[in-house]
GUDRENNU-837704 format. One line per 4 residues: number of its first residue (from 1); their letters; for each residue x, y, z of N, C-alpha, C. Coordinates in Angstrom, 3 decimals. Atoms other than C-alpha are relative to their C-alpha. Layout:
<pts>
NUM	a	X:Y:Z:X:Y:Z:X:Y:Z | ...;
</pts>
This chain:
<pts>
1	vnst	1.135:0.592:-0.678:-110.863:121.474:-27.772:-1.211:0.110:-0.915 | 1.260:-0.030:0.740:-113.956:120.451:-29.759:-1.039:-0.805:0.768 | 1.107:0.629:-0.725:-117.188:118.683:-28.910:0.295:-1.433:0.402 | -0.277:1.403:-0.317:-115.560:115.249:-28.764:1.402:-0.257:0.534;
5	hitl	-1.381:0.290:-0.353:-111.821:115.598:-28.165:0.719:1.212:0.593 | -0.988:-0.986:-0.422:-109.133:117.491:-26.323:1.358:-0.495:-0.482 | -1.304:0.383:0.534:-105.802:117.386:-28.151:1.051:0.980:0.501 | -1.094:-0.819:-0.517:-102.602:118.639:-26.531:1.296:-0.466:-0.658;
9	qane	-1.255:0.314:0.667:-99.403:118.765:-28.585:1.102:0.902:0.540 | -1.125:-0.778:-0.512:-95.992:119.865:-27.320:1.303:-0.633:-0.478 | -1.304:0.496:0.429:-92.358:119.561:-28.351:0.716:-0.775:1.100 | -0.648:0.647:-1.139:-91.244:118.527:-24.866:-1.026:-0.226:1.103;
13	iwga	0.914:0.317:-1.100:-92.806:117.136:-21.712:-0.378:1.264:0.790 | 0.291:-1.214:-0.764:-92.521:120.586:-20.066:-1.097:0.807:-0.684 | 1.066:-0.681:0.723:-94.661:122.091:-22.799:-1.350:-0.649:0.254 | 1.241:0.707:-0.306:-97.254:119.398:-22.151:-0.509:0.356:1.393;
17	lhgl	0.398:-0.404:-1.346:-97.234:120.276:-18.442:-0.624:1.387:-0.005 | 0.563:-1.348:0.085:-97.805:123.947:-19.274:-1.365:-0.027:-0.680 | 1.293:0.123:0.671:-100.608:122.926:-21.639:-1.077:-0.515:0.933 | 0.964:0.486:-0.988:-102.283:121.001:-18.828:-0.412:1.111:0.956;
21	qtll	0.355:-1.144:-0.845:-102.107:124.134:-16.688:-1.007:0.905:-0.711 | 0.957:-0.803:0.776:-103.845:126.072:-19.467:-1.367:-0.663:-0.001 | 1.272:0.734:0.009:-106.505:123.359:-19.638:-0.732:0.155:1.336 | 0.603:-0.195:-1.319:-107.088:123.607:-15.892:-0.585:1.405:0.143;
25	qlsk	0.450:-1.381:-0.120:-107.401:127.383:-16.165:-1.226:0.280:-0.870 | 1.184:-0.151:0.852:-109.973:127.032:-18.954:-1.243:-0.644:0.613 | 1.108:0.794:-0.523:-112.097:124.632:-16.924:-0.867:0.811:0.969 | 0.952:-0.600:-0.935:-115.205:125.839:-15.147:-0.938:-1.092:0.498;
29	feln	0.928:0.969:-0.580:-117.486:123.903:-12.812:-1.392:0.615:0.001 | 1.357:-0.538:0.140:-121.092:124.540:-13.827:-1.003:-1.143:-0.018 | 1.085:0.990:-0.030:-124.254:122.576:-13.075:0.540:-1.404:0.284 | -0.555:1.266:-0.484:-122.297:119.847:-11.300:0.875:-0.731:-1.016;
33	kfvi	-0.936:0.633:0.939:-119.901:119.232:-14.182:1.027:1.023:-0.463 | -1.036:-0.872:0.542:-116.717:120.611:-15.648:-0.315:0.347:-1.450 | 0.270:-0.493:1.351:-117.139:122.728:-18.765:1.267:0.643:-0.541 | -1.160:-0.583:0.663:-114.336:123.574:-21.188:-0.452:0.572:-1.342;
37	phvv	0.459:-0.601:1.266:-114.929:126.001:-24.091:0.712:-0.623:-1.202 | -0.641:0.423:1.245:-114.238:124.999:-27.695:1.013:1.072:-0.399 | -1.049:-0.978:0.309:-110.903:126.668:-28.415:1.133:-0.667:-0.773 | -1.289:0.397:0.544:-107.704:126.445:-30.420:1.024:0.995:0.534;
41	inde	-1.006:-0.869:-0.607:-104.676:127.811:-28.554:1.381:-0.400:-0.502 | -1.414:0.174:0.328:-101.159:128.200:-29.906:0.796:0.876:0.957 | -0.666:-0.745:-1.060:-98.803:129.210:-27.117:1.463:-0.422:0.075 | -1.408:0.287:-0.261:-95.093:129.433:-26.387:0.527:1.042:0.961;
45	prfk	-0.536:-0.957:-0.966:-92.987:131.091:-23.687:0.760:1.119:-0.694 | -0.742:-1.134:0.523:-91.668:134.559:-24.406:1.435:-0.001:0.519 | -1.321:0.015:-0.620:-88.733:134.093:-22.011:0.358:-1.421:0.447 | -0.451:1.311:-0.463:-86.661:130.971:-21.275:0.105:-0.040:1.523;
49	wrgl	-0.209:-0.096:-1.453:-85.992:132.165:-17.692:-1.167:0.783:0.591 | 1.194:-0.635:-0.572:-89.276:132.858:-15.907:0.040:-0.254:1.510 | -0.402:0.286:-1.369:-88.191:133.245:-12.318:-0.813:0.669:1.089 | 0.535:-0.584:-1.221:-89.409:133.915:-8.819:1.013:-0.253:1.107;
53	mvds	-0.946:0.155:-1.103:-87.166:134.525:-5.810:-0.728:-0.037:1.336 | 0.467:0.051:-1.383:-87.941:133.521:-2.243:1.204:0.227:0.914 | -1.058:-0.332:-0.952:-85.798:135.047:0.509:-0.276:-0.734:1.309 | 0.197:0.798:-1.212:-85.674:132.341:3.174:0.905:0.429:1.139;
57	vrhf	-0.864:-0.510:-1.058:-83.061:134.284:5.138:-0.786:0.940:0.902 | 0.725:-1.006:-0.782:-85.156:137.267:6.232:-1.392:-0.491:0.404 | 1.337:0.532:-0.284:-88.430:135.318:6.135:0.048:-1.519:-0.191 | -0.142:1.458:0.105:-87.849:131.633:6.877:-1.358:-0.638:-0.261;
61	mpia	1.233:0.708:0.340:-90.467:129.374:5.309:0.218:-1.502:0.128 | -0.130:1.460:-0.046:-91.035:125.683:6.105:-0.138:-0.593:-1.401 | -0.012:0.642:1.308:-90.625:123.252:3.217:-1.415:-0.152:-0.573 | 1.373:0.179:0.489:-94.377:122.590:3.000:-0.522:1.274:-0.656;
65	likr	0.444:-1.275:0.560:-95.004:126.281:2.355:0.708:0.281:-1.328 | -0.725:-0.213:1.253:-92.290:126.424:-0.298:-0.545:-0.919:-1.097 | 0.604:0.896:0.989:-93.813:123.394:-2.028:-1.309:0.571:-0.528 | 1.231:-0.650:0.461:-97.120:125.237:-2.153:0.324:1.132:-0.968;
69	qiea	-0.428:-1.066:0.904:-95.260:128.147:-3.745:0.430:-0.583:-1.352 | -0.387:0.672:1.237:-93.781:125.737:-6.313:-1.236:-0.324:-0.841 | 1.239:0.325:0.704:-97.289:124.601:-7.216:-0.615:1.257:-0.618 | 0.527:-1.263:0.536:-98.380:128.225:-7.632:0.838:0.481:-1.182;
73	maaa	-0.867:-0.355:1.118:-95.356:128.876:-9.857:-0.373:-0.801:-1.243 | 0.365:0.845:1.133:-96.339:125.934:-12.046:-1.296:0.474:-0.639 | 1.267:-0.503:0.533:-99.853:127.340:-12.395:0.203:1.242:-0.851 | -0.302:-1.221:0.755:-98.333:130.607:-13.647:1.043:-0.245:-1.099;
77	klnv	-0.979:0.414:1.020:-95.909:128.680:-15.929:1.372:0.630:0.225 | -1.359:-0.421:-0.343:-92.846:130.005:-14.105:0.893:-1.241:0.076 | -0.845:1.194:0.088:-89.829:127.728:-14.417:1.347:0.098:0.709 | -1.249:-0.122:-0.752:-86.968:129.041:-12.232:-0.314:0.486:1.414;
81	fhwh	0.170:-0.375:-1.408:-87.112:129.073:-8.436:1.352:0.423:0.549 | -1.248:-0.575:-0.511:-84.356:131.358:-7.102:-0.108:0.002:1.527 | 0.140:0.233:-1.440:-83.766:130.293:-3.497:1.133:0.700:0.736 | -0.975:-0.828:-0.722:-81.994:132.930:-1.367:0.215:-0.608:1.381;
85	ltdd	-0.226:0.840:-1.166:-80.345:130.913:1.407:0.956:0.573:1.034 | -0.916:-0.595:-0.979:-77.713:133.119:3.082:0.019:1.513:-0.152 | -0.137:-1.454:0.014:-77.355:136.757:4.034:0.440:0.449:1.389 | -0.440:-0.519:-1.287:-76.506:139.036:6.957:-0.822:-0.555:1.164;
89	qgwr	0.904:0.361:-1.091:-79.506:137.852:8.968:-0.104:-1.497:0.261 | 0.061:1.432:-0.280:-78.925:134.112:8.769:0.638:-0.847:-1.090 | -0.590:0.977:0.917:-77.405:131.040:7.121:-0.871:-1.247:0.054 | 1.060:1.007:-0.017:-80.002:128.453:6.085:0.374:-1.338:-0.626;
93	ipid	-0.396:1.233:0.671:-77.964:125.674:4.447:1.266:-0.552:0.648 | -1.214:0.584:-0.574:-75.471:123.255:6.077:1.097:-0.154:-1.054 | -1.170:0.187:0.849:-71.972:123.246:4.554:0.944:-0.956:0.714 | -0.877:0.990:-0.618:-69.861:120.169:5.254:1.355:0.625:0.329;
97	gyek	-1.272:-0.544:-0.444:-66.797:121.132:7.266:-0.110:1.378:0.628 | 0.223:-1.342:-0.571:-68.285:124.483:8.295:-1.358:0.017:0.709 | 1.313:0.196:-0.636:-71.141:123.341:10.517:-0.423:1.151:0.900 | 0.367:-1.126:-0.861:-70.954:126.422:12.750:-0.869:1.020:-0.732;
101	lhlt	0.829:-0.945:0.756:-72.626:128.378:9.936:-1.476:-0.189:0.334 | 1.429:0.211:-0.253:-76.027:126.751:10.354:-0.310:-0.256:1.470 | 0.245:0.279:-1.413:-75.568:125.822:14.002:0.012:1.258:0.863 | -0.110:-1.200:-0.832:-74.660:129.299:15.306:-0.568:1.260:-0.657;
105	asdg	0.429:-1.217:0.696:-75.924:131.729:12.642:-1.322:-0.181:-0.729 | 1.293:0.216:0.651:-79.423:130.506:11.839:-1.180:0.084:0.955 | 1.063:0.062:-1.014:-81.405:130.728:15.099:-0.730:-1.341:-0.044 | 0.606:1.327:0.079:-82.030:127.026:14.507:-0.925:-0.189:-1.183;
109	lyys	0.889:0.068:1.171:-83.906:127.736:11.272:0.852:-0.205:-1.252 | -0.764:0.316:1.201:-82.263:125.989:8.337:-0.596:-1.242:-0.648 | 0.498:1.145:0.756:-82.924:123.332:5.703:1.071:-1.090:-0.043 | -0.953:1.104:0.059:-81.266:119.929:5.966:0.284:-0.355:-1.458;
113	heei	-0.311:0.437:1.365:-79.572:118.415:2.930:-1.126:-0.859:-0.559 | 1.096:0.867:0.447:-82.377:115.854:2.762:-1.204:0.822:-0.432 | 1.124:-0.861:0.370:-85.022:118.588:2.706:0.268:0.723:-1.316 | -0.351:-0.708:1.225:-83.176:120.460:-0.023:-0.110:-0.932:-1.207;
117	idlv	0.066:0.972:1.096:-82.803:117.353:-2.212:-1.449:-0.329:-0.336 | 1.425:0.290:0.205:-86.495:116.572:-1.720:-0.694:1.150:-0.728 | 0.651:-1.144:0.631:-87.539:120.099:-2.694:0.442:0.148:-1.460 | -0.494:-0.091:1.375:-85.323:120.131:-5.794:-0.704:-1.030:-0.881;
121	syaa	0.695:1.052:0.733:-86.899:116.840:-6.886:-1.469:0.360:-0.206 | 1.410:-0.398:0.086:-90.395:118.149:-6.158:-0.192:1.070:-1.067 | 0.090:-1.067:0.993:-89.786:121.270:-8.236:0.226:-0.537:-1.404 | -0.308:0.554:1.317:-88.310:119.253:-11.093:-1.209:-0.690:-0.623;
125	afgi	1.193:0.667:0.512:-91.550:117.289:-11.389:-0.981:0.988:-0.630 | 0.831:-1.059:0.584:-93.246:120.601:-12.221:0.748:0.749:-1.104 | -0.779:-0.680:1.028:-90.534:121.555:-14.716:0.650:1.273:0.492 | -0.555:-1.215:-0.599:-89.036:124.115:-12.329:1.428:-0.258:0.474;
129	rvip	-1.400:0.052:-0.443:-85.293:124.627:-11.890:0.131:0.720:1.339 | -0.257:-0.654:-1.281:-83.949:125.560:-8.450:1.424:0.552:-0.031 | -1.285:-0.684:0.020:-81.111:128.119:-8.379:0.288:0.506:1.416 | -0.304:-0.482:-1.348:-79.465:128.607:-4.949:0.797:1.295:-0.035;
133	evdl	-0.815:-1.207:-0.163:-78.101:131.972:-3.845:0.708:-0.039:1.346 | -0.836:-0.137:-1.185:-75.223:132.181:-1.351:0.827:1.262:-0.191 | -0.620:-1.310:0.204:-73.920:135.715:-0.845:1.464:0.027:0.401 | -1.431:-0.197:-0.177:-70.178:136.335:-1.201:0.422:1.194:-0.856;
137	pgha	-0.749:0.035:-1.261:-68.005:138.278:-0.372:-0.610:0.911:1.066 | 0.687:-0.850:-0.961:-70.285:140.862:1.260:-1.231:-0.706:0.552 | 1.161:0.598:-0.683:-73.574:140.325:3.102:0.473:-1.167:0.863 | -0.713:1.089:-0.677:-71.283:138.287:5.340:-0.156:0.023:1.513;
141	saia	0.132:-0.101:-1.457:-72.564:139.111:8.825:-0.244:-1.350:0.657 | 0.240:1.326:-0.568:-73.817:135.549:9.403:1.294:-0.816:0.013 | -1.312:0.657:0.021:-70.418:134.211:8.333:0.858:0.529:1.142 | -0.810:-0.626:-1.054:-68.826:136.675:10.756:-0.365:-0.520:1.381;
145	vayp	0.424:0.570:-1.279:-70.879:135.269:13.635:0.647:-1.365:0.213 | -0.487:1.374:-0.112:-69.739:131.705:12.909:1.516:-0.103:-0.125 | -1.433:0.103:0.285:-66.215:132.239:11.557:0.614:1.394:-0.164 | -0.566:-1.349:0.090:-64.877:135.719:12.408:1.431:0.015:-0.542;
149	nlit	-1.363:0.071:0.532:-61.401:134.525:11.377:0.047:0.136:-1.520 | 0.053:-0.138:1.459:-62.562:134.617:7.734:-0.322:1.421:-0.443 | 0.380:-1.385:0.294:-63.580:138.275:7.960:1.245:0.884:0.031 | -1.186:-0.854:0.116:-61.148:141.072:7.090:0.408:0.587:1.347;
153	ekrs	-0.284:-0.502:-1.351:-61.429:142.671:10.553:-0.390:-1.079:0.990 | 0.224:1.181:-0.815:-61.066:139.780:12.985:-0.374:0.378:1.429 | 0.544:-0.270:-1.325:-63.279:140.325:16.018:-1.334:-0.730:0.088 | 1.308:0.642:-0.131:-66.581:139.027:17.381:-1.085:0.891:-0.621;
157	ypmq	1.079:-0.721:0.673:-69.773:140.005:15.552:-1.352:-0.501:0.494 | 1.341:0.415:-0.413:-73.455:139.975:16.548:-0.838:-0.423:-1.210 | 0.979:0.277:1.039:-76.329:138.509:14.554:-0.715:1.298:-0.367 | 0.721:-1.182:0.447:-78.000:141.200:12.475:-1.504:-0.264:0.024;
161	rqwg	1.452:0.131:-0.105:-81.697:141.768:13.119:-0.731:1.068:-0.806 | 0.623:-1.078:0.764:-82.332:144.572:10.676:0.595:0.029:-1.408 | -0.479:-0.168:1.363:-81.855:145.621:7.061:1.214:0.925:-0.018 | -1.107:-0.933:0.155:-78.785:147.427:5.789:1.170:-0.628:-0.727;
165	vfep	-1.260:0.469:0.561:-75.349:147.148:4.223:1.033:0.094:1.111 | -0.824:0.055:-1.199:-73.021:146.049:6.999:1.487:-0.137:-0.353 | -1.441:-0.064:0.241:-69.239:146.134:7.400:0.689:-1.341:-0.246 | -0.768:1.234:0.186:-68.177:142.453:7.602:0.106:-0.405:-1.469;
169	vldv	-0.253:0.436:1.366:-66.589:141.325:4.342:1.124:-1.026:0.040 | -1.008:1.058:-0.006:-64.544:138.214:3.567:1.388:0.552:-0.304 | -1.382:-0.437:0.169:-60.782:138.621:3.742:0.570:-0.644:-1.260 | -0.420:0.553:1.288:-59.773:138.172:0.099:1.506:-0.243:-0.074;
173	sdaa	-1.446:0.261:-0.023:-56.091:138.076:1.080:0.331:-1.327:0.675 | -0.210:1.200:-0.807:-56.551:134.880:3.118:-0.328:-1.253:-0.808 | 0.227:1.242:0.740:-56.156:131.467:1.458:-1.120:-0.832:0.619 | 1.084:0.737:-0.658:-58.591:130.062:4.036:-1.360:0.409:-0.554;
177	vdqf	1.254:-0.473:0.596:-61.304:132.181:2.427:-0.218:-0.670:-1.353 | 0.115:0.730:1.263:-60.567:130.570:-0.946:-0.503:-1.423:0.255 | 0.433:1.354:-0.341:-60.960:127.141:0.674:-1.464:-0.012:0.431 | 1.374:-0.141:-0.462:-64.181:128.268:2.335:-0.953:0.165:-1.187;
181	seai	0.847:-0.254:1.170:-65.644:129.569:-0.934:-0.114:-1.251:-0.868 | 0.006:1.234:0.790:-64.656:126.379:-2.755:-0.884:-1.054:0.653 | 0.835:0.974:-0.710:-66.313:124.245:-0.079:-1.483:0.300:-0.195 | 1.389:-0.394:0.212:-69.532:126.210:-0.482:-0.458:-0.411:-1.393;
185	vqql	0.381:0.329:1.372:-69.567:125.795:-4.252:-0.136:-1.509:-0.180 | 0.068:1.456:0.110:-68.828:122.071:-3.989:-1.262:-0.552:0.667 | 1.231:0.438:-0.665:-71.726:121.671:-1.536:-1.225:0.311:-0.849 | 1.121:-0.378:0.860:-74.091:123.530:-3.846:-0.098:-0.917:-1.211;
189	vklf	-0.018:0.892:1.157:-73.022:121.354:-6.773:-0.618:-1.358:0.356 | 0.547:1.286:-0.427:-73.935:118.234:-4.786:-1.523:0.061:0.171 | 1.417:-0.103:-0.360:-77.366:119.510:-3.772:-0.893:0.508:-1.129 | 0.794:-0.639:1.042:-78.479:121.479:-6.816:0.561:-0.386:-1.373;
193	pddy	-0.519:0.496:1.270:-78.155:119.859:-10.263:0.037:1.035:-1.123 | 0.047:-0.999:1.066:-78.692:123.071:-12.231:1.410:0.468:-0.380 | -1.294:-0.500:0.487:-75.889:124.653:-14.270:0.444:1.269:0.712 | -0.306:-1.304:-0.569:-76.051:127.881:-12.265:-0.139:0.018:1.517;
197	vhig	0.201:-0.428:-1.381:-75.537:129.117:-8.733:0.132:1.519:0.000 | -0.037:-1.457:-0.101:-75.926:132.734:-7.616:0.852:0.360:1.210 | -0.908:-0.321:-1.105:-73.127:134.231:-5.514:-0.185:1.427:0.514 | 0.242:-1.344:-0.524:-74.654:137.635:-4.822:0.974:0.999:-0.595;
201	gdev	-1.026:-0.920:0.490:-71.591:139.837:-5.161:-0.373:1.461:0.101 | 0.487:-1.379:0.002:-73.577:142.992:-4.415:0.204:0.670:1.363 | 0.053:-0.809:-1.221:-73.548:145.777:-1.821:1.146:-0.305:0.968 | -1.168:0.228:-0.848:-70.016:145.236:-0.531:0.477:1.335:0.570;
205	npkq	-0.549:-1.171:-0.672:-69.013:147.847:2.025:1.523:-0.150:0.036 | -1.445:0.202:0.123:-65.279:148.356:1.274:0.819:0.475:1.196 | -0.723:-0.611:-1.113:-64.390:149.916:4.631:1.100:-0.916:0.546 | -0.989:0.904:-0.591:-62.622:146.843:6.047:1.131:-0.292:-0.987;
209	wlgs	-1.049:0.225:1.004:-60.766:146.166:2.787:0.970:1.176:-0.054 | -0.836:-1.192:0.133:-59.522:149.738:2.573:0.870:0.224:1.234 | -0.784:-0.140:-1.217:-58.262:149.530:6.155:0.964:-1.144:0.248 | -0.835:1.178:-0.176:-56.345:146.289:5.600:1.264:0.087:-0.857;
213	kdvs	-1.263:0.016:0.734:-52.664:146.201:4.649:0.081:-1.209:-0.930 | -0.061:1.219:0.810:-53.033:142.630:3.368:-0.865:0.122:-1.251 | 0.876:-0.183:1.163:-55.968:143.494:1.103:0.574:1.056:-0.933 | -0.645:-1.026:0.825:-54.156:146.620:-0.099:1.112:-0.618:-0.847;
217	avml	-1.060:0.685:0.745:-51.260:144.355:-1.121:-0.584:-0.818:-1.142 | 0.678:0.751:1.066:-53.669:142.167:-3.102:-0.418:0.935:-1.128 | 0.406:-0.983:0.999:-55.055:145.249:-4.864:1.193:0.469:-0.822 | -1.205:-0.449:0.694:-51.534:146.392:-5.707:0.525:-1.083:-0.934;
221	khnl	-0.504:1.125:0.800:-50.500:142.951:-6.962:-0.802:-0.178:-1.285 | 0.870:0.223:1.155:-53.481:142.740:-9.310:-0.370:1.302:-0.726 | 0.213:-1.282:0.659:-53.398:146.405:-10.327:-1.464:0.444:0.052 | 1.392:-0.416:-0.213:-56.844:147.098:-8.885:0.001:1.430:0.549;
225	kda	-0.079:-1.406:-0.352:-57.388:150.852:-8.688:-0.914:0.363:1.169 | 0.905:-0.286:-1.122:-60.253:150.721:-6.185:-0.601:-1.306:0.514 | 0.544:1.196:-0.655:-62.096:148.336:-3.901:-1.024:-0.706:-0.875;
</pts>
């Protein structure tokens, strides 16, 4: 920036967007006009993955609020929006063929496919990737509410209203669980164009697995020494 020109150079369009954010942050409104200091700035990101996670399971947010968060991310030059969509306390994304997930385990709070596609497009305009998180095979209490037949211990389950590591875990000995997991991944691929999805994989309570003869047989077959 000099007394006559502002020059912004970038290798890619995303760099230009980040440069515009820097320009906005340099601007001050003084004496009824915008003032920008004379500067030379050379800048580049330290990390390729500059992420922020929003947990829409425990704290459901309407799309308008998430779009505002996307705008704030762009101002901070963040570029990965990690969207946590399923957990013990709810299931926020429709899965074709498994509609009971969002109809019975969301308290009516979920995002339609159209809303998701719109948000992904909105984020992309700011140079922000959207990475969905669907928790498997643990954190499965919402799945247990909708499809208890997919859980290792087959019984009815209540919606969880608190934090914790709960017992329901997918029955890894059941081929129906493989079909279920595949359907989820295929749905995510349709809605989210990024190369990555996040499957959780954490905090699995092994109690139900250890009490199952079928799961024990799977462990023996694959020479797995523990859960």
